[in-house]
N, C-alpha and C positions, 0 to 999 in steps of 0.2 A: 203888820201882816201874822198872823196865828204861824206859832211856829210848826204846826203840823202842817199847814201850806206851803211853809218854806221849804219841808221837808218832801212834800210831793214834787215839788218844781225841781229841785236838786235832784232827786231820783230820775226823773225825766230827762233833765240835762245830762245825767251820767249816762241813761242808756243811749242817749243820743250821740255824745261823745264816742261810746263803746261800738257803735255802728262802725265808724272810721277805723276802729282797731281790731275789728273782731277777725279779720283773715291775716293778719300778721301774727310772726312770732311770738312765744311767750316772754313776758315783761314783767315788772314789777307796776308800770303804768297800767297794763292791760288788766293785770289782776284786779287791781284797787279799783278800777273805773267798773269792769264787770261786778264785782261783788258789791259795790256800795249802791249801784241803781235797785238792786232789791232790797239789800239791808236797811236802807233808809224807808224803804215802805214797811218794814217789819217794825223798826221804830214809830213811824207815823201812825201804824196801826195800834201800837202797844199805847200811844200817847192819846190816840183818840178812843182809848177805852174799846177797841174793837174785840173780837171774840179770841180767847186763849189759842185758838186751833189755827186761826189766821196767823197770826203773830208768830206762831210755832212753825207754821207751813210756809212763810215768806222765810223765815231764818234759816230754816233747812235748805231751801231753795239757794240763798245767798251762799251757805256754805258749800252747797254743791258748784255754785258758780266759781268760787274760789277755787277749789280741786280741780276742777276741769278747765281754768285756767292756766294749769301746770303741766309741765311734761312727765311723763313716766306712768307705767302701769299701775303703780300704787296709789298716784294721784286719781285716776281714772276709778280706780277701785272704791276709792273715798268718795267721789261724787256720784258713783252711780249708788252707794248707799244713802248719801244725803238727798238725792233726790226722791230715793223710794220713800224715804221718811216723810219728804215732803208731800208727795202722792198721799200716803196714808194718813197724815196730817188733813190733807183737804178732804180725804173722806169721811171722815171722823166729824168735819166741821159740816160737812152737807148733811151728812146724817142727823145731825142736830137741829136742821130745819123742821119744823113742826108740820108744815104743810106739806112735804116731801111725801111720794105717794110710789114706792118701789114697781108697784105692781105697773102702772102705768107703762113702764118701759116694755113689757110683753104686750101691750096693746098697741093695735094702729091709730095714730101713723108712727107714733115712738117705735114701734117693732121695727121697722123697716132700719132705722138706726141701731139700734141694739143690733140687728144681724150684720149690717157693714160692721161696726164695731168688732164685733166677735170674728168675722172673717178678716177684717186687718189683723188681728192678733194672733189667728193659725196663719195666716199669710208671713208676720213677722217672725214667728218661730221656725217655720219651714226656711225660711231664706236665711236666717241670722243663724242656726243652729250650727249649721257645717262651717261659719266662717269665724265665729267668735273665739275658736280656740281655746285658752285658758281661762278665759271669761265667759265661756259657755253657761255653766249656773248661774252667776249672778246676772247675765241677761236674759236668761229663761226666766227668771223669778221675778225681774222687773216688770216683764211684758204684763202678767196678769196684774199686776198694781196697777200699772198704767192704765189697763181695760178698766177696773174696779173704779177709779177715779172718774174715765166717762160714763162709766153707767149710772154710778150715783148721782152725778151731775145730770144726767138726762131725768133723773125722776123727781126733779126740783121743778117748782111752778115757775113758768116761764114769763108769767106775767108780774110775778114779785120779785123777781131775781131773772132779770132778762141777758143779764151779761154772762151768767155762770156759764150755760154751758156752751157758747162760743169760746169763751176763754177756756174751756177744759178742753174743747174740739182744736185749739191751738196750740195749746201745750203738748197735746197728742201728737200733733202733726210736727210739731217743731223735734220731738224725741226721734219719730219714725225717720226723719230726714237726717239728723245726725247721727242716728244708726246705720244709716245707707251709707253717709258719708265716712262714718268711722270703720265699717265692717265689709264695704261692699265695693264703694268706688274705688279703683286703681289711685294711687297718688298723682297720677298727670292726667286723672280724667278731667274734662274740661268742665263738668259741672261742680267740681270744688271751687271753680272761680265764682258761682252762685252760691253754693248752700249755704255758706255761713250769713249771707245777707238775708236768708229765708229763713233762718233758724232763730237767728236774734229778735226780728222784729215779732214773730210770732210768740215766741217765749215769753219777751218781756211784757208783751201786749197781754199775753196771758195774765202774768202776774198783777197786772194793772186793772185789769178786769176783774179778778178775784178780790183784790183790795177796795175798789170802787163798789162791789157788789156787798161786802160784809162789814167796813169799817164805818 
């Protein structure tokens, strides 16, 4: 079996294993499992001669996974920075697709989704700004970066890259749910029992979708 295929299977197994750990307290096992599930995709993309920006995006996201698996504000800040870099790497990757047409996001039917994404961004700013405390500035910077990734994905041809837009939307939804879990929901809110199991499949599924689309 080719090494790349072995890495892909190992990444999927690590992602499945982490699903059982996602709601647990931070631990070395939790950090290693979470980080490995995306880091292995980055290595597989590199060995498969995938685009450099795909490798970098996956690597940044793996770093963000490690940081967010730890406790403390500094770890959270580092995670936000790593994921912002990951989103920007995806933006650059998408912009390099020669058949992309950014003008189409302002034309029907794509215009409807463009307006929905912009409304989502404005709504997140309104909800999170008064609740983010000392993290307000990085969170406010992160929101337009997320939107940029989604809008550029919308400009790509679905016929050639059918998984990119669903992956981008899944990535965005996972970020939104995580933001509400972190800043909006009370510690004893019953939705906290569900949010980890919503965030992780959407997030890892997004990384796998990008990997399959470009590697």
